[in-house]
C-alpha positions as CSV (number, residue, x, y, z in Angstrom):
1,M,0.0,0.0,0.0
2,M,4.5,1.1,2.3
3,R,11.5,0.2,3.0
4,V,22.7,-0.4,3.0
5,S,26.1,-0.3,2.1
6,A,28.6,-1.0,-0.6
7,L,27.9,-1.4,-4.3
8,L,27.3,-5.0,-5.2
9,L,28.7,-6.8,-8.3
10,I,25.8,-7.0,-10.7
11,I,25.3,-10.1,-12.7
12,P,24.9,-9.0,-16.3
13,L,21.2,-9.0,-17.1
14,L,21.2,-10.3,-20.6
15,V,18.1,-12.4,-20.4
16,C,14.8,-10.6,-21.4
17,G,12.6,-13.3,-19.8
18,S,12.5,-14.7,-16.3
19,R,12.7,-18.4,-15.4
20,Q,10.5,-20.2,-12.9
21,R,12.5,-22.4,-10.7
22,T,11.2,-25.5,-9.0
23,L,8.3,-24.4,-6.8
24,P,9.3,-24.5,-3.2
25,Q,7.6,-27.1,-1.1
26,T,4.6,-25.3,0.4
27,D,4.7,-27.7,3.3
28,S,8.2,-26.3,4.0
29,F,6.4,-23.1,5.1
30,Q,4.3,-22.8,8.2
31,I,1.4,-20.6,7.0
32,A,-0.9,-19.0,9.5
33,T,-3.8,-16.6,9.1
34,L,-3.6,-14.2,12.0
35,Y,-6.6,-12.1,11.0
36,H,-9.5,-13.4,8.9
37,D,-10.8,-10.4,7.0
38,H,-9.7,-8.1,4.2
39,C,-6.8,-5.9,5.4
40,E,-4.3,-3.7,3.5
41,A,-2.2,-2.3,6.4
42,F,-0.6,-3.6,9.5
43,E,2.1,-2.9,12.0
44,I,4.0,-5.2,14.3
45,L,4.2,-3.6,17.7
46,D,6.8,-5.7,19.5
47,S,9.9,-7.7,18.7
48,L,8.2,-11.1,19.3
49,G,5.3,-10.5,16.9
50,S,2.6,-11.1,19.5
51,S,1.2,-7.5,19.4
52,I,0.0,-6.5,16.0
53,C,-2.3,-3.7,14.7
54,V,-4.2,-4.1,11.4
55,G,-6.3,-1.8,9.3
56,S,-9.3,-3.7,8.0
57,R,-11.3,-1.5,5.6
58,N,-12.2,1.5,7.8
59,R,-11.5,-0.2,11.2
60,L,-8.4,-0.4,13.4
61,L,-7.9,-3.5,15.4
62,V,-5.1,-4.8,17.7
63,T,-4.1,-8.1,19.2
64,H,-1.7,-8.8,22.0
65,D,-1.7,-12.6,21.8
66,G,-0.5,-13.2,18.2
67,G,-3.9,-13.1,16.6
68,V,-6.1,-15.2,18.9
69,V,-8.2,-12.2,20.1
70,W,-8.7,-9.0,18.2
71,N,-10.2,-5.8,19.6
72,Q,-11.3,-2.7,17.7
73,I,-9.8,0.5,18.9
74,G,-10.7,4.1,18.2
75,S,-13.1,5.9,15.8
76,L,-11.7,6.8,12.4
77,P,-12.9,10.0,10.9
78,S,-14.0,10.0,7.2
79,I,-11.7,7.1,6.4
80,T,-12.8,4.6,3.8
81,L,-9.7,2.4,3.8
82,V,-6.7,2.3,6.1
83,K,-3.6,2.2,3.8
84,Q,-0.7,2.4,6.3
85,I,-0.2,2.2,10.0
86,L,2.8,3.6,11.8
87,H,3.5,3.6,15.6
88,V,6.0,6.2,16.8
89,G,6.4,5.8,20.5
90,P,2.9,6.4,22.0
91,A,1.7,8.1,18.8
92,I,-0.2,6.2,16.0
93,L,-0.2,7.6,12.4
94,L,-2.7,6.4,9.8
95,A,-2.4,7.1,6.1
96,N,-5.7,6.5,4.4
97,T,-8.1,6.9,1.5
98,S,-11.1,8.9,2.5
99,S,-14.7,8.7,1.2
100,N,-14.0,11.3,-1.6
101,G,-10.8,9.5,-2.8
102,V,-8.4,11.9,-1.2
103,G,-5.8,10.6,1.2
104,D,-4.7,12.3,4.4
105,L,-2.5,11.5,7.4
106,Y,-4.2,11.3,10.8
107,L,-2.5,11.2,14.3
108,S,-3.6,9.7,17.6
109,T,-1.8,10.5,20.9
110,D,-4.2,8.5,23.1
111,S,-3.4,4.9,21.9
112,G,-5.9,5.1,19.0
113,R,-9.0,6.2,20.8
114,T,-9.2,9.5,18.9
115,F,-7.6,10.8,15.7
116,T,-7.0,14.3,14.3
117,L,-5.8,15.4,10.9
118,T,-2.1,16.2,11.0
119,L,-1.1,16.3,7.3
120,P,-3.7,17.0,4.6
121,C,-3.0,16.1,1.0
122,S,-5.1,17.0,-2.0
123,G,-3.9,14.0,-3.9
124,T,-3.9,10.2,-3.3
125,G,-2.3,10.5,0.2
126,P,1.1,10.3,1.7
127,V,3.5,7.4,2.1
128,V,5.2,7.5,5.5
129,Y,8.7,6.3,6.6
130,Y,10.1,6.5,10.1
131,D,13.9,6.7,10.7
132,R,14.2,5.2,14.1
133,R,17.9,6.1,14.4
134,L,17.1,9.8,14.2
135,S,13.5,9.7,15.4
136,I,12.4,11.6,12.3
137,L,9.3,11.0,10.2
138,Y,9.2,11.5,6.4
139,A,6.0,11.6,4.4
140,A,6.1,11.6,0.6
141,T,3.2,13.6,-0.7
142,C,1.7,14.8,-3.9
143,C,0.0,18.2,-4.5
144,P,2.7,19.4,-3.7
145,T,5.1,16.6,-4.7
146,G,7.8,16.5,-2.1
147,I,8.8,15.1,1.3
148,A,7.4,16.5,4.5
149,V,9.5,16.1,7.7
150,S,8.4,15.8,11.3
151,S,10.7,15.6,14.4
152,D,7.8,15.6,17.0
153,S,6.1,12.2,16.2
154,G,3.9,13.7,13.5
155,R,2.4,16.6,15.4
156,S,3.9,19.2,13.0
157,W,5.4,19.0,9.5
158,I,7.7,21.1,7.3
159,F,8.6,20.8,3.6
160,P,12.4,21.4,3.5
161,E,12.1,21.6,-0.3
162,Q,9.3,20.8,-2.6
163,L,9.7,19.4,-6.1
164,I,8.4,22.6,-7.7
165,A,9.0,21.2,-11.2
166,A,6.3,18.6,-10.7
167,S,3.4,21.0,-11.2
168,I,1.1,18.2,-12.2
169,C,0.2,16.0,-9.2
170,S,1.4,12.5,-9.4
171,Q,0.5,9.3,-7.5
172,V,3.1,8.6,-4.8
173,C,3.9,4.9,-4.9
174,S,6.7,4.5,-2.3
175,L,9.3,6.3,-0.3
176,L,12.8,5.3,0.7
177,C,15.2,7.2,2.9
178,T,18.9,6.2,3.1
179,K,22.0,7.8,4.6
180,E,22.9,9.3,1.2
181,A,19.5,10.4,-0.2
182,S,15.7,10.1,-0.2
183,Y,13.8,8.5,-3.1
184,I,10.2,8.9,-4.1
185,S,8.7,6.7,-6.8
186,L,5.8,8.2,-8.8
187,S,3.4,6.4,-11.0
188,R,1.4,7.0,-14.2
189,P,3.9,7.5,-15.8
190,A,6.5,5.8,-13.6
191,R,9.5,8.0,-12.4
192,L,12.0,7.8,-9.6
193,L,13.0,11.0,-7.9
194,R,16.2,11.4,-5.7
195,Y,16.7,14.2,-3.1
196,D,20.1,14.9,-1.6
197,S,22.3,17.8,-0.8
198,T,22.1,19.0,-4.4
199,G,18.3,19.0,-4.5
200,W,15.8,17.0,-6.5
201,R,16.5,15.2,-9.8
202,V,14.8,12.5,-11.8
203,V,17.1,9.4,-11.9
204,F,14.7,7.0,-13.7
205,K,11.8,7.2,-16.1
206,D,9.8,4.4,-17.5
207,P,11.5,3.6,-20.8
208,K,8.1,2.7,-22.3
209,G,6.5,5.9,-21.1
210,E,3.3,4.0,-20.3
211,N,0.7,4.1,-17.6
212,R,2.5,1.9,-15.1
213,E,3.2,2.0,-11.4
214,L,6.6,1.8,-9.7
215,P,6.9,-0.1,-6.4
216,L,10.4,0.5,-5.1
217,V,12.5,-2.3,-3.7
218,T,16.1,-2.4,-2.3
219,T,18.5,-5.2,-1.9
220,S,18.8,-6.1,1.8
221,S,22.6,-5.8,1.8
222,G,22.9,-2.3,0.2
223,T,21.0,0.7,-1.1
224,D,23.6,1.4,-3.7
225,N,21.5,-0.8,-6.0
226,L,17.8,-0.4,-6.3
227,M,15.5,-3.0,-7.8
228,L,12.7,-1.3,-9.6
229,C,9.5,-3.2,-10.4
230,L,7.2,-1.6,-13.1
231,T,3.7,-3.0,-13.2
232,S,0.6,-2.2,-15.1
233,G,-1.7,-5.0,-13.8
234,S,-1.1,-7.2,-16.8
235,V,1.5,-10.0,-17.0
236,T,2.3,-8.9,-20.6
237,N,3.7,-5.6,-19.4
238,E,5.7,-6.2,-16.2
239,D,9.4,-5.3,-16.2
240,I,12.2,-5.3,-13.6
241,Y,15.2,-2.9,-13.8
242,L,18.3,-2.4,-11.6
243,L,19.4,1.1,-10.9
244,K,23.0,1.3,-9.8
245,K,24.8,3.9,-7.8
246,D,25.9,5.8,-10.8
247,H,22.2,5.7,-12.0
248,A,23.0,3.4,-14.8
249,V,20.0,1.3,-15.6
250,S,20.1,-2.4,-16.5
251,K,18.4,-4.0,-19.4
252,A,14.8,-4.9,-18.5
253,I,13.9,-8.4,-17.3
254,R,10.4,-9.4,-18.2
255,C,8.5,-10.6,-15.1
256,P,6.1,-13.5,-15.5
257,F,3.4,-12.1,-13.2
258,S,2.0,-8.8,-12.0
259,M,3.6,-7.3,-8.9
260,W,2.0,-5.7,-5.8
261,G,3.8,-5.3,-2.5
262,A,7.5,-6.0,-2.2
263,T,10.2,-6.2,0.5
264,S,13.8,-7.3,1.0
265,Q,14.5,-10.3,3.2
266,A,15.8,-9.2,6.6
267,G,19.3,-10.4,7.2
268,V,19.6,-12.2,3.8
269,A,21.6,-10.5,1.0
270,N,19.9,-9.9,-2.3
271,R,16.7,-11.8,-1.4
272,I,13.5,-10.0,-2.5
273,W,9.9,-11.1,-1.8
274,I,7.1,-9.9,-4.1
275,G,3.3,-10.2,-3.8
276,A,2.1,-11.3,-7.2
277,Y,-0.8,-12.6,-9.2
278,D,-0.6,-14.5,-12.5
279,A,-3.8,-13.3,-14.0
280,V,-3.9,-11.8,-17.5
281,S,-5.9,-8.8,-16.5
282,A,-6.4,-6.8,-13.3
283,V,-10.0,-8.0,-13.1
284,D,-9.1,-11.7,-12.4
285,F,-7.1,-12.0,-9.2
286,T,-7.4,-15.8,-8.8
287,F,-3.8,-16.8,-8.9
288,G,-2.1,-14.8,-6.1
289,S,1.2,-16.0,-4.7
290,L,4.4,-14.9,-2.8
291,Q,7.4,-14.8,-5.1
292,E,11.0,-14.9,-4.0
293,T,14.2,-14.0,-6.0
294,D,17.8,-13.8,-5.0
295,D,19.2,-13.0,-8.4
296,F,17.3,-9.8,-9.2
297,G,14.4,-11.3,-11.0
298,Q,16.1,-13.8,-13.3
299,T,14.7,-16.8,-11.5
300,W,11.8,-17.1,-9.0
301,N,10.4,-19.4,-6.2
302,S,6.7,-19.4,-5.5
303,V,4.6,-19.9,-2.4
304,R,0.8,-19.9,-2.5
305,I,-1.3,-19.1,0.5
306,P,-4.7,-20.8,0.4
307,G,-7.6,-18.3,-0.2
308,A,-5.3,-15.2,-0.7
309,S,-5.3,-13.6,-4.1
310,L,-4.2,-10.0,-3.4
311,Y,-1.0,-9.3,-1.5
312,W,-1.1,-5.5,-0.6
313,S,2.3,-5.2,1.0
314,L,5.0,-7.5,2.5
315,T,7.2,-7.3,5.6
316,T,10.0,-9.6,6.6
317,T,11.3,-9.9,10.2
318,A,14.6,-11.0,11.7
319,D,13.3,-14.6,12.4
320,G,12.7,-15.1,8.6
321,S,8.9,-14.6,8.8
322,I,7.0,-13.0,5.9
323,Y,3.9,-11.0,6.9
324,A,1.4,-10.1,4.2
325,P,-1.9,-8.3,4.5
326,T,-4.2,-9.8,1.9
327,D,-7.8,-10.0,0.8
328,A,-8.0,-13.1,2.9
329,G,-6.6,-11.5,6.0
330,L,-3.2,-11.0,7.6
331,Q,-0.9,-14.0,6.7
332,R,2.3,-15.1,8.2
333,C,4.7,-17.5,6.5
334,R,7.7,-19.1,8.3
335,L,10.2,-21.4,6.7
336,T,10.3,-24.6,8.7
337,H,13.6,-26.0,7.6
């Protein structure tokens, strides 16, 4: 709906198509449905994964026993769909889609009982990132297109520098903040913007110039190389590119499925997980799966979760678990061997 060191040696990407490796044994994964209703956003509240908060349509729920009992908290104002949940100390931030299609950012300072508008956006809504080392919040917004910054847990925001050149509002797809720079990926058409000490610049444009989205993924061992997944909702028009530190772009690799959420594997170099579906059009979502690659999209492993067809976002944790909010609820996959 939703995240590095030295430059890696890149395997030459000379193959236009992707290969499907032997499917992993689904029984090698322990698959659990922690929440049994449509959800697009969640947040793990503790290191053990026993306390979790989910956004289910226009509701906010929390569990403290790993998903056995869920309790609804708070009253959400004018929110049709919770798109992102972020806990910053005692504060709770919700990025959303409201009833009129406009997204805003809401803040709660009383454990979710009440929410107030803290960052309005006249476009599709912000994508929020929290730098826990510096205790700074970043929110990528459109209209204006730029990054808002908060150092007081979301109570107030400033725009250090807006991307004035982007006079036409764009859909913000993802936000990434590293030691060297901040990146915003915009969709329709897909572009990647970089902000550093020299200001803003466009470092990637969709070579096809088509109406595609750009979920942004990094390798887990370094942000010098970015894995860019361009998707249009059709398996005939899905491409993966590598963007290196010098902003050189690799030759496209054709992806054999449409891509939704994506994440790097915590603690495992180069391993990327993607939420995918194999349908020919965006209307038929009957073949959803989790896809894993450790060679930048040249080969894939697949894991299917029974009943789940849409994987909105993915998160991996240090114990190797993959969490995925889906149309069939919040799923957790753990490798058992």
